[in-house]
SELO-920915 format. One record per residue (C-alpha): residue number from 1; x negated, y negated, z negated. Coordinates in Angstrom, 3 decimals. Each point is the difference from the previous one (the first is absolute). Layout:
SELO-920915
<voti k="NUM" xx="X" yy="Y" zz="Z"/>
...
end
This chain:
SELO-920915
<voti k="1" xx="4.828" yy="-217.737" zz="98.670"/>
<voti k="2" xx="1.974" yy="-3.207" zz="0.371"/>
<voti k="3" xx="-0.563" yy="-1.839" zz="3.315"/>
<voti k="4" xx="1.909" yy="-3.047" zz="1.176"/>
<voti k="5" xx="3.118" yy="1.056" zz="-1.925"/>
<voti k="6" xx="-0.145" yy="-1.402" zz="-3.552"/>
<voti k="7" xx="1.793" yy="2.230" zz="-2.482"/>
<voti k="8" xx="0.174" yy="3.042" zz="2.258"/>
<voti k="9" xx="-2.606" yy="2.681" zz="0.599"/>
<voti k="10" xx="-0.621" yy="1.028" zz="3.593"/>
<voti k="11" xx="-0.385" yy="3.739" zz="0.524"/>
<voti k="12" xx="-2.968" yy="1.533" zz="1.802"/>
<voti k="13" xx="1.978" yy="0.103" zz="3.249"/>
<voti k="14" xx="-0.100" yy="-3.815" zz="0.099"/>
<voti k="15" xx="-3.774" yy="-0.281" zz="-0.309"/>
<voti k="16" xx="-2.773" yy="-0.191" zz="2.597"/>
<voti k="17" xx="-3.195" yy="2.096" zz="-0.383"/>
<voti k="18" xx="-2.056" yy="-2.542" zz="-1.969"/>
<voti k="19" xx="2.986" yy="-0.677" zz="-2.270"/>
<voti k="20" xx="0.411" yy="3.717" zz="-0.680"/>
<voti k="21" xx="-3.657" yy="0.193" zz="-1.050"/>
<voti k="22" xx="0.438" yy="-2.930" zz="-2.363"/>
<voti k="23" xx="3.394" yy="0.993" zz="-1.413"/>
<voti k="24" xx="-0.950" yy="3.619" zz="-0.724"/>
<voti k="25" xx="-3.710" yy="-0.543" zz="-0.772"/>
<voti k="26" xx="-1.085" yy="2.172" zz="2.926"/>
<voti k="27" xx="-3.769" yy="0.095" zz="0.514"/>
<voti k="28" xx="-1.765" yy="-0.229" zz="2.348"/>
<voti k="29" xx="2.158" yy="-2.332" zz="2.061"/>
<voti k="30" xx="0.601" yy="2.479" zz="2.832"/>
<voti k="31" xx="2.192" yy="2.007" zz="-2.385"/>
<voti k="32" xx="2.651" yy="-2.686" zz="0.526"/>
<voti k="33" xx="-0.075" yy="0.698" zz="3.738"/>
<voti k="34" xx="0.342" yy="3.711" zz="-0.672"/>
<voti k="35" xx="3.013" yy="-0.561" zz="-2.248"/>
<voti k="36" xx="1.535" yy="-2.380" zz="2.565"/>
<voti k="37" xx="-0.331" yy="2.638" zz="2.732"/>
<voti k="38" xx="1.683" yy="2.602" zz="-2.195"/>
<voti k="39" xx="2.908" yy="-2.310" zz="-0.785"/>
<voti k="40" xx="0.372" yy="-0.714" zz="3.739"/>
<voti k="41" xx="0.261" yy="3.759" zz="0.592"/>
<voti k="42" xx="2.855" yy="0.176" zz="-2.480"/>
<voti k="43" xx="-1.784" yy="1.073" zz="-3.192"/>
<voti k="44" xx="2.223" yy="-0.377" zz="-3.069"/>
<voti k="45" xx="-2.652" yy="0.557" zz="-2.673"/>
<voti k="46" xx="-3.689" yy="-0.637" zz="-0.573"/>
<voti k="47" xx="-0.206" yy="3.734" zz="-0.686"/>
<voti k="48" xx="0.639" yy="0.586" zz="3.721"/>
<voti k="49" xx="-3.123" yy="-1.940" zz="1.012"/>
<voti k="50" xx="-2.391" yy="2.913" zz="0.401"/>
<voti k="51" xx="-3.042" yy="-2.068" zz="1.028"/>
<voti k="52" xx="0.085" yy="-2.027" zz="-3.214"/>
<voti k="53" xx="-2.195" yy="1.436" zz="-2.758"/>
<voti k="54" xx="1.847" yy="2.396" zz="-2.310"/>
<voti k="55" xx="-0.660" yy="-2.292" zz="-2.945"/>
<voti k="56" xx="1.628" yy="-2.937" zz="1.774"/>
<voti k="57" xx="3.005" yy="2.085" zz="0.946"/>
<voti k="58" xx="0.411" yy="1.138" zz="-3.595"/>
<voti k="59" xx="-0.378" yy="-3.563" zz="-1.316"/>
<voti k="60" xx="2.627" yy="-1.340" zz="2.390"/>
<voti k="61" xx="2.382" yy="2.962" zz="0.058"/>
<voti k="62" xx="2.607" yy="-1.826" zz="-2.103"/>
<voti k="63" xx="-0.110" yy="-3.180" zz="2.110"/>
<voti k="64" xx="3.094" yy="-0.385" zz="2.187"/>
<voti k="65" xx="-0.635" yy="-0.876" zz="3.640"/>
<voti k="66" xx="3.626" yy="-0.848" zz="0.868"/>
<voti k="67" xx="2.430" yy="-2.459" zz="-1.569"/>
<voti k="68" xx="3.151" yy="1.263" zz="1.772"/>
<voti k="69" xx="1.832" yy="3.316" zz="0.213"/>
<voti k="70" xx="2.520" yy="1.386" zz="2.476"/>
<voti k="71" xx="3.446" yy="-0.128" zz="-1.617"/>
<voti k="72" xx="2.069" yy="1.082" zz="2.999"/>
<voti k="73" xx="-0.272" yy="1.139" zz="3.624"/>
<voti k="74" xx="2.496" yy="-0.217" zz="2.857"/>
<voti k="75" xx="-0.610" yy="1.514" zz="3.446"/>
<voti k="76" xx="1.858" yy="-0.649" zz="3.263"/>
<voti k="77" xx="0.527" yy="2.116" zz="3.107"/>
<voti k="78" xx="-1.991" yy="-2.534" zz="2.056"/>
<voti k="79" xx="-3.114" yy="0.793" zz="-2.060"/>
<voti k="80" xx="0.223" yy="-3.057" zz="-2.252"/>
<voti k="81" xx="-0.731" yy="0.352" zz="-3.702"/>
<voti k="82" xx="0.780" yy="-2.538" zz="-2.720"/>
<voti k="83" xx="-1.700" yy="0.127" zz="-3.371"/>
<voti k="84" xx="1.188" yy="-1.592" zz="-3.202"/>
<voti k="85" xx="-3.069" yy="-0.871" zz="-2.074"/>
<voti k="86" xx="0.129" yy="-0.656" zz="-3.721"/>
<voti k="87" xx="-2.132" yy="-2.836" zz="-1.341"/>
<voti k="88" xx="-1.512" yy="-0.291" zz="-3.437"/>
<voti k="89" xx="2.687" yy="-2.188" zz="-1.557"/>
<voti k="90" xx="2.896" yy="2.129" zz="1.217"/>
<voti k="91" xx="0.870" yy="-1.878" zz="3.192"/>
<voti k="92" xx="-0.126" yy="1.659" zz="3.412"/>
<voti k="93" xx="-0.834" yy="-0.735" zz="3.616"/>
<voti k="94" xx="0.474" yy="1.815" zz="3.289"/>
<voti k="95" xx="-2.426" yy="0.944" zz="2.769"/>
<voti k="96" xx="0.876" yy="1.627" zz="3.324"/>
<voti k="97" xx="-1.811" yy="2.335" zz="2.379"/>
<voti k="98" xx="1.155" yy="-0.469" zz="3.601"/>
<voti k="99" xx="-0.828" yy="2.272" zz="2.939"/>
<voti k="100" xx="0.462" yy="-0.941" zz="3.680"/>
<voti k="101" xx="0.748" yy="2.185" zz="3.024"/>
<voti k="102" xx="-3.716" yy="0.599" zz="0.566"/>
<voti k="103" xx="-0.517" yy="1.111" zz="-3.582"/>
<voti k="104" xx="-1.865" yy="-3.129" zz="-1.120"/>
<voti k="105" xx="0.609" yy="-0.717" zz="-3.648"/>
<voti k="106" xx="0.418" yy="-3.429" zz="-1.545"/>
<voti k="107" xx="-0.045" yy="-0.848" zz="-3.697"/>
<voti k="108" xx="2.515" yy="-2.743" zz="-0.844"/>
<voti k="109" xx="-1.206" yy="-1.540" zz="-3.251"/>
<voti k="110" xx="1.592" yy="-2.302" zz="-2.566"/>
<voti k="111" xx="-1.819" yy="-2.997" zz="-1.471"/>
<voti k="112" xx="2.406" yy="-1.132" zz="-2.726"/>
<voti k="113" xx="2.510" yy="1.516" zz="-2.399"/>
<voti k="114" xx="3.139" yy="-1.345" zz="1.653"/>
<voti k="115" xx="-0.025" yy="-3.232" zz="1.993"/>
<voti k="116" xx="0.793" yy="-3.640" zz="-0.679"/>
<voti k="117" xx="0.672" yy="-1.061" zz="3.589"/>
<voti k="118" xx="3.695" yy="0.867" zz="0.050"/>
<voti k="119" xx="0.462" yy="0.834" zz="3.700"/>
<voti k="120" xx="3.727" yy="0.637" zz="0.124"/>
<voti k="121" xx="-0.199" yy="3.082" zz="2.234"/>
<voti k="122" xx="-2.623" yy="1.840" zz="-2.086"/>
<voti k="123" xx="0.608" yy="2.368" zz="-2.920"/>
<voti k="124" xx="-3.311" yy="-0.914" zz="-1.657"/>
<voti k="125" xx="1.010" yy="-3.655" zz="0.115"/>
<voti k="126" xx="2.908" yy="0.746" zz="-2.351"/>
<voti k="127" xx="-2.281" yy="1.340" zz="-2.736"/>
<voti k="128" xx="-1.875" yy="-3.142" zz="-0.969"/>
<voti k="129" xx="-3.697" yy="0.062" zz="-0.866"/>
<voti k="130" xx="-1.472" yy="1.728" zz="-3.035"/>
<voti k="131" xx="-3.715" yy="-0.463" zz="0.763"/>
<voti k="132" xx="-2.799" yy="0.349" zz="2.521"/>
<voti k="133" xx="-1.681" yy="3.349" zz="0.477"/>
<voti k="134" xx="-3.677" yy="0.426" zz="-0.772"/>
<voti k="135" xx="-2.389" yy="1.278" zz="2.679"/>
<voti k="136" xx="-0.041" yy="3.439" zz="-1.629"/>
<voti k="137" xx="3.794" yy="0.243" zz="0.172"/>
<voti k="138" xx="-0.098" yy="-0.929" zz="3.690"/>
<voti k="139" xx="-2.830" yy="2.386" zz="0.893"/>
<voti k="140" xx="1.549" yy="2.888" zz="-1.919"/>
<voti k="141" xx="3.132" yy="-0.148" zz="2.155"/>
<voti k="142" xx="-2.187" yy="0.992" zz="2.945"/>
<voti k="143" xx="-1.601" yy="2.889" zz="-1.908"/>
<voti k="144" xx="3.359" yy="1.318" zz="-1.211"/>
<voti k="145" xx="1.307" yy="-0.072" zz="3.587"/>
<voti k="146" xx="-3.203" yy="1.583" zz="1.348"/>
<voti k="147" xx="0.436" yy="2.924" zz="-2.393"/>
<voti k="148" xx="3.204" yy="0.936" zz="1.814"/>
<voti k="149" xx="-1.196" yy="0.458" zz="3.566"/>
<voti k="150" xx="-3.549" yy="-1.302" zz="0.353"/>
<voti k="151" xx="-1.397" yy="-3.513" zz="0.210"/>
<voti k="152" xx="2.124" yy="-2.482" zz="2.007"/>
<voti k="153" xx="-1.941" yy="-1.740" zz="2.768"/>
<voti k="154" xx="1.923" yy="-3.263" zz="-0.325"/>
<voti k="155" xx="0.990" yy="-2.238" zz="-2.906"/>
<voti k="156" xx="2.753" yy="-2.595" zz="-0.033"/>
<voti k="157" xx="0.648" yy="-2.339" zz="-2.927"/>
<voti k="158" xx="3.732" yy="0.032" zz="0.722"/>
<voti k="159" xx="1.354" yy="1.599" zz="-3.152"/>
<voti k="160" xx="1.445" yy="-1.721" zz="-3.037"/>
<voti k="161" xx="-1.107" yy="-3.586" zz="-0.580"/>
<voti k="162" xx="-1.663" yy="-2.846" zz="1.894"/>
<voti k="163" xx="-3.692" yy="0.833" zz="0.664"/>
<voti k="164" xx="-1.122" yy="-3.610" zz="0.407"/>
<voti k="165" xx="1.221" yy="-0.799" zz="-3.518"/>
<voti k="166" xx="-2.362" yy="2.693" zz="-1.325"/>
<voti k="167" xx="-2.865" yy="-0.627" zz="2.385"/>
<voti k="168" xx="-2.756" yy="0.589" zz="-2.565"/>
<voti k="169" xx="1.067" yy="3.609" zz="-0.582"/>
<voti k="170" xx="0.737" yy="0.549" zz="3.696"/>
<voti k="171" xx="-3.489" yy="-1.209" zz="0.930"/>
<voti k="172" xx="-1.628" yy="2.276" zz="-2.534"/>
<voti k="173" xx="2.036" yy="3.013" zz="1.146"/>
<voti k="174" xx="-0.986" yy="-0.682" zz="3.616"/>
<voti k="175" xx="-3.658" yy="-0.193" zz="-1.074"/>
<voti k="176" xx="0.430" yy="3.454" zz="-1.552"/>
<voti k="177" xx="1.864" yy="1.451" zz="2.996"/>
<voti k="178" xx="-2.600" yy="-1.255" zz="2.491"/>
<voti k="179" xx="-3.174" yy="0.673" zz="-2.038"/>
<voti k="180" xx="-2.471" yy="2.126" zz="2.019"/>
<voti k="181" xx="-0.697" yy="2.269" zz="-2.994"/>
<voti k="182" xx="3.682" yy="0.781" zz="-0.371"/>
<voti k="183" xx="2.954" yy="0.273" zz="2.364"/>
<voti k="184" xx="-1.663" yy="-2.334" zz="2.542"/>
<voti k="185" xx="3.369" yy="-0.911" zz="1.555"/>
<voti k="186" xx="-0.312" yy="-2.535" zz="2.820"/>
<voti k="187" xx="1.478" yy="-3.415" zz="-0.729"/>
<voti k="188" xx="1.778" yy="0.279" zz="3.353"/>
<voti k="189" xx="2.081" yy="2.799" zz="-1.523"/>
<voti k="190" xx="1.160" yy="-2.132" zz="-2.937"/>
<voti k="191" xx="2.931" yy="-2.437" zz="0.189"/>
<voti k="192" xx="1.101" yy="-2.626" zz="-2.489"/>
<voti k="193" xx="3.649" yy="-0.994" zz="0.337"/>
<voti k="194" xx="1.342" yy="-3.286" zz="-1.386"/>
<voti k="195" xx="3.365" yy="-1.718" zz="-0.086"/>
<voti k="196" xx="-1.792" yy="-3.237" zz="0.900"/>
<voti k="197" xx="-2.139" yy="-1.253" zz="-2.900"/>
<voti k="198" xx="-1.718" yy="-2.838" zz="1.855"/>
<voti k="199" xx="-2.895" yy="-0.650" zz="-2.440"/>
<voti k="200" xx="-0.749" yy="3.743" zz="-0.019"/>
<voti k="201" xx="-0.088" yy="0.161" zz="3.804"/>
<voti k="202" xx="-2.443" yy="-2.910" zz="0.090"/>
<voti k="203" xx="-2.108" yy="1.622" zz="-2.718"/>
<voti k="204" xx="-0.113" yy="3.251" zz="2.001"/>
<voti k="205" xx="-1.003" yy="-1.910" zz="3.130"/>
<voti k="206" xx="-2.795" yy="-1.876" zz="-1.753"/>
<voti k="207" xx="-1.333" yy="2.614" zz="-2.420"/>
<voti k="208" xx="1.327" yy="3.382" zz="1.082"/>
<voti k="209" xx="0.205" yy="2.879" zz="-0.171"/>
<voti k="210" xx="0.616" yy="0.041" zz="3.737"/>
<voti k="211" xx="2.415" yy="2.873" zz="0.302"/>
<voti k="212" xx="3.168" yy="0.076" zz="2.087"/>
<voti k="213" xx="2.691" yy="-2.514" zz="-0.930"/>
<voti k="214" xx="3.756" yy="0.542" zz="0.200"/>
<voti k="215" xx="2.525" yy="-2.715" zz="-0.805"/>
<voti k="216" xx="3.679" yy="0.524" zz="-0.716"/>
<voti k="217" xx="1.688" yy="-2.628" zz="2.171"/>
<voti k="218" xx="3.544" yy="1.386" zz="0.411"/>
<voti k="219" xx="1.485" yy="-3.334" zz="1.119"/>
<voti k="220" xx="-1.462" yy="-3.027" zz="1.783"/>
<voti k="221" xx="2.322" yy="-2.796" zz="-1.113"/>
<voti k="222" xx="-0.550" yy="-1.535" zz="-3.413"/>
<voti k="223" xx="3.636" yy="0.166" zz="-1.106"/>
<voti k="224" xx="0.352" yy="3.713" zz="0.705"/>
<voti k="225" xx="-3.466" yy="0.978" zz="-1.176"/>
<voti k="226" xx="0.445" yy="-1.926" zz="-3.263"/>
<voti k="227" xx="3.291" yy="1.803" zz="-0.589"/>
<voti k="228" xx="-1.567" yy="3.409" zz="0.604"/>
<voti k="229" xx="-3.503" yy="-0.666" zz="-1.370"/>
<voti k="230" xx="-0.306" yy="-2.543" zz="-2.843"/>
<voti k="231" xx="-3.748" yy="-0.310" zz="0.689"/>
<voti k="232" xx="0.974" yy="-2.216" zz="2.937"/>
<voti k="233" xx="1.163" yy="-2.674" zz="-2.453"/>
<voti k="234" xx="-3.594" yy="-0.324" zz="-1.249"/>
<voti k="235" xx="-1.785" yy="0.476" zz="3.331"/>
<voti k="236" xx="2.243" yy="-0.660" zz="2.961"/>
<voti k="237" xx="-0.456" yy="1.123" zz="3.576"/>
<voti k="238" xx="-2.141" yy="-2.997" zz="0.932"/>
<voti k="239" xx="-2.496" yy="0.656" zz="-2.800"/>
<voti k="240" xx="0.051" yy="3.751" zz="0.680"/>
<voti k="241" xx="-0.802" yy="-0.508" zz="3.666"/>
<voti k="242" xx="-2.830" yy="-2.410" zz="-0.826"/>
<voti k="243" xx="-1.471" yy="2.621" zz="-2.346"/>
<voti k="244" xx="0.242" yy="2.730" zz="2.641"/>
<voti k="245" xx="-1.612" yy="-2.216" zz="2.631"/>
<voti k="246" xx="-2.814" yy="-0.671" zz="-2.475"/>
<voti k="247" xx="-0.296" yy="3.738" zz="-0.675"/>
<voti k="248" xx="-0.307" yy="0.804" zz="3.681"/>
<voti k="249" xx="-2.485" yy="-2.821" zz="0.587"/>
<voti k="250" xx="-2.218" yy="1.431" zz="-2.748"/>
<voti k="251" xx="0.388" yy="3.726" zz="0.745"/>
<voti k="252" xx="1.082" yy="0.345" zz="3.621"/>
<voti k="253" xx="2.317" yy="2.825" zz="-1.098"/>
<voti k="254" xx="3.455" yy="0.733" zz="1.276"/>
<voti k="255" xx="2.626" yy="-0.253" zz="-2.734"/>
<voti k="256" xx="2.951" yy="2.327" zz="-0.479"/>
<voti k="257" xx="3.324" yy="-1.719" zz="-0.663"/>
<voti k="258" xx="2.707" yy="2.105" zz="-1.586"/>
<voti k="259" xx="3.664" yy="-0.650" zz="0.693"/>
<voti k="260" xx="2.460" yy="1.935" zz="-2.135"/>
<voti k="261" xx="3.230" yy="-0.131" zz="2.011"/>
<voti k="262" xx="3.299" yy="-0.113" zz="-1.874"/>
<voti k="263" xx="3.103" yy="0.480" zz="2.091"/>
<voti k="264" xx="1.851" yy="-3.267" zz="0.543"/>
<voti k="265" xx="-2.545" yy="-2.028" zz="-2.029"/>
<voti k="266" xx="-3.119" yy="-0.451" zz="2.125"/>
<voti k="267" xx="0.656" yy="2.460" zz="2.804"/>
<voti k="268" xx="1.288" yy="-2.334" zz="2.722"/>
<voti k="269" xx="-1.761" yy="-0.896" zz="3.225"/>
<voti k="270" xx="0.039" yy="-3.591" zz="-1.252"/>
<voti k="271" xx="-2.031" yy="1.117" zz="-3.028"/>
<voti k="272" xx="-2.403" yy="1.842" zz="2.308"/>
<voti k="273" xx="-0.475" yy="-3.138" zz="2.122"/>
<voti k="274" xx="-0.659" yy="-2.113" zz="-3.094"/>
<voti k="275" xx="-2.629" yy="2.530" zz="-1.057"/>
<voti k="276" xx="-1.663" yy="-0.007" zz="3.410"/>
<voti k="277" xx="-0.068" yy="-3.796" zz="0.041"/>
<voti k="278" xx="-1.540" yy="-0.113" zz="-3.478"/>
<voti k="279" xx="-2.650" yy="2.596" zz="0.774"/>
<voti k="280" xx="-1.664" yy="-1.779" zz="2.922"/>
<voti k="281" xx="-3.012" yy="-0.390" zz="0.233"/>
<voti k="282" xx="-0.830" yy="2.562" zz="-2.710"/>
<voti k="283" xx="-1.474" yy="3.335" zz="1.067"/>
<voti k="284" xx="2.326" yy="2.491" zz="-1.647"/>
<voti k="285" xx="1.831" yy="3.258" zz="0.210"/>
<voti k="286" xx="3.525" yy="-0.033" zz="-1.402"/>
<voti k="287" xx="1.131" yy="3.158" zz="-1.760"/>
<voti k="288" xx="3.783" yy="0.090" zz="0.294"/>
<voti k="289" xx="1.270" yy="1.972" zz="-3.015"/>
<voti k="290" xx="3.668" yy="0.973" zz="-0.211"/>
<voti k="291" xx="0.973" yy="-0.723" zz="-3.601"/>
<voti k="292" xx="-0.159" yy="2.997" zz="-2.310"/>
<voti k="293" xx="3.116" yy="0.211" zz="-2.186"/>
<voti k="294" xx="-0.267" yy="-0.766" zz="-3.716"/>
<voti k="295" xx="3.076" yy="0.631" zz="-2.160"/>
<voti k="296" xx="1.438" yy="-3.195" zz="-1.412"/>
<voti k="297" xx="-1.574" yy="-2.398" zz="2.500"/>
<voti k="298" xx="2.445" yy="-1.938" zz="2.224"/>
<voti k="299" xx="-1.347" yy="1.010" zz="3.409"/>
<voti k="300" xx="0.639" yy="2.620" zz="2.631"/>
<voti k="301" xx="-2.238" yy="1.902" zz="2.336"/>
<voti k="302" xx="0.006" yy="-1.289" zz="3.572"/>
<voti k="303" xx="2.433" yy="1.925" zz="2.185"/>
<voti k="304" xx="-1.232" yy="2.089" zz="2.908"/>
<voti k="305" xx="-1.934" yy="-2.148" zz="2.454"/>
<voti k="306" xx="-0.090" yy="-3.112" zz="-2.199"/>
<voti k="307" xx="-3.678" yy="0.282" zz="-0.989"/>
<voti k="308" xx="-0.895" yy="1.213" zz="3.495"/>
<voti k="309" xx="1.592" yy="-3.081" zz="1.529"/>
<voti k="310" xx="-1.918" yy="-2.235" zz="-2.423"/>
<voti k="311" xx="-3.259" yy="1.704" zz="0.975"/>
<voti k="312" xx="0.822" yy="-0.228" zz="3.716"/>
<voti k="313" xx="0.740" yy="-3.714" zz="-0.270"/>
<voti k="314" xx="-3.368" yy="-0.635" zz="-1.655"/>
<voti k="315" xx="-1.711" yy="1.956" zz="2.774"/>
<voti k="316" xx="1.941" yy="-1.937" zz="2.658"/>
<voti k="317" xx="-1.260" yy="-3.220" zz="-1.554"/>
<voti k="318" xx="-3.594" yy="1.174" zz="0.147"/>
<voti k="319" xx="-0.462" yy="1.212" zz="-3.584"/>
<voti k="320" xx="-1.586" yy="3.387" zz="-0.673"/>
<voti k="321" xx="2.609" yy="1.890" zz="-2.032"/>
<voti k="322" xx="0.270" yy="3.577" zz="-1.273"/>
<voti k="323" xx="2.907" yy="1.639" zz="-1.766"/>
<voti k="324" xx="-1.462" yy="1.796" zz="-3.003"/>
<voti k="325" xx="0.844" yy="3.653" zz="-0.513"/>
<voti k="326" xx="1.596" yy="0.165" zz="-3.407"/>
<voti k="327" xx="-1.631" yy="2.539" zz="-2.291"/>
<voti k="328" xx="0.518" yy="0.669" zz="-3.662"/>
<voti k="329" xx="3.741" yy="-0.660" zz="-0.122"/>
<voti k="330" xx="0.647" yy="3.507" zz="-1.293"/>
<voti k="331" xx="-1.869" yy="-0.855" zz="-3.205"/>
<voti k="332" xx="1.051" yy="-3.677" zz="-0.187"/>
<voti k="333" xx="-3.570" yy="-0.790" zz="0.971"/>
<voti k="334" xx="0.563" yy="-2.024" zz="3.163"/>
<voti k="335" xx="-0.513" yy="-3.737" zz="0.362"/>
<voti k="336" xx="2.003" yy="-1.874" zz="-2.653"/>
<voti k="337" xx="1.090" yy="3.088" zz="-1.950"/>
<voti k="338" xx="-2.717" yy="0.396" zz="-2.630"/>
<voti k="339" xx="1.191" yy="-0.090" zz="-3.595"/>
<voti k="340" xx="3.094" yy="2.053" zz="0.767"/>
<voti k="341" xx="-1.029" yy="2.853" zz="-2.316"/>
<voti k="342" xx="-1.837" yy="-2.068" zz="-2.593"/>
<voti k="343" xx="0.728" yy="-0.129" zz="-3.668"/>
<voti k="344" xx="-2.031" yy="-0.196" zz="-3.136"/>
<voti k="345" xx="-2.028" yy="3.103" zz="-0.827"/>
<voti k="346" xx="-1.304" yy="1.035" zz="-3.356"/>
<voti k="347" xx="-3.559" yy="-1.223" zz="-0.584"/>
end
């Protein structure tokens, strides 16, 4: 069942209907669609697929659908849940279920085991990168989260790792999430977040998938952004802005810019003005995110009113800005905190 990942088998959860038919010798071809629908409903075994012939169910009963298992669960008073998922080789990742005030649920999914980007304010950035996730390992995060409280209506690729450095698996997972025979999730309810991988942004603009795009900006001067986000040393603010202008010219979509605000680092009104100046003429919304504390990192949360003043200054300068409600902190599942409970698990 190997697809696009030499040396590693992709589980059934990472396959589209025609691929399921081919991989499991399902005949006639519509049996692959039936199996795909069952997996999308959360089936964990071919034995659960009651509309497959009994002989097929018996033949496939020992075939594993999933490649990951839940190795730990943490729940928060705000309704957030963080899962620790064990991978085949004994490593682990985290996925988070977030719930807003209206009860809408969002699945925050990881795309890599760890992260190589080294953002200095992010726990995951301290872990380094082990490997990319396969499409099955991405998709299964959603199913594990859905088993807790029902299927989330929204998906954000904002967990561990840089999605645009694993775009092949991200694309395939989105194809599975949006397939009309499966979950049929609208692309408008899916967001890819990047720290600013310029070639990946251009590739998304030119070849899709056209889902929502979020970019971690955090600072709008090269010196400060390079100190906080090493990606800026490879693709500086000029090249990032050119890529975003290209993206908007091709898609017409508004882009979300994320600004993690660390007290005394990038929280000043001067920093807000620099950001407003850099943004024009992009069509964006800025999510102002008070930094979530991570033990051992040399930053502090903004004091009362600091993030609000930053947001107000952006608004005064004509930039649409929103202060994000922080959810998931009770399980170390908020922005920048993933990896806090990770450790090797027995394979």
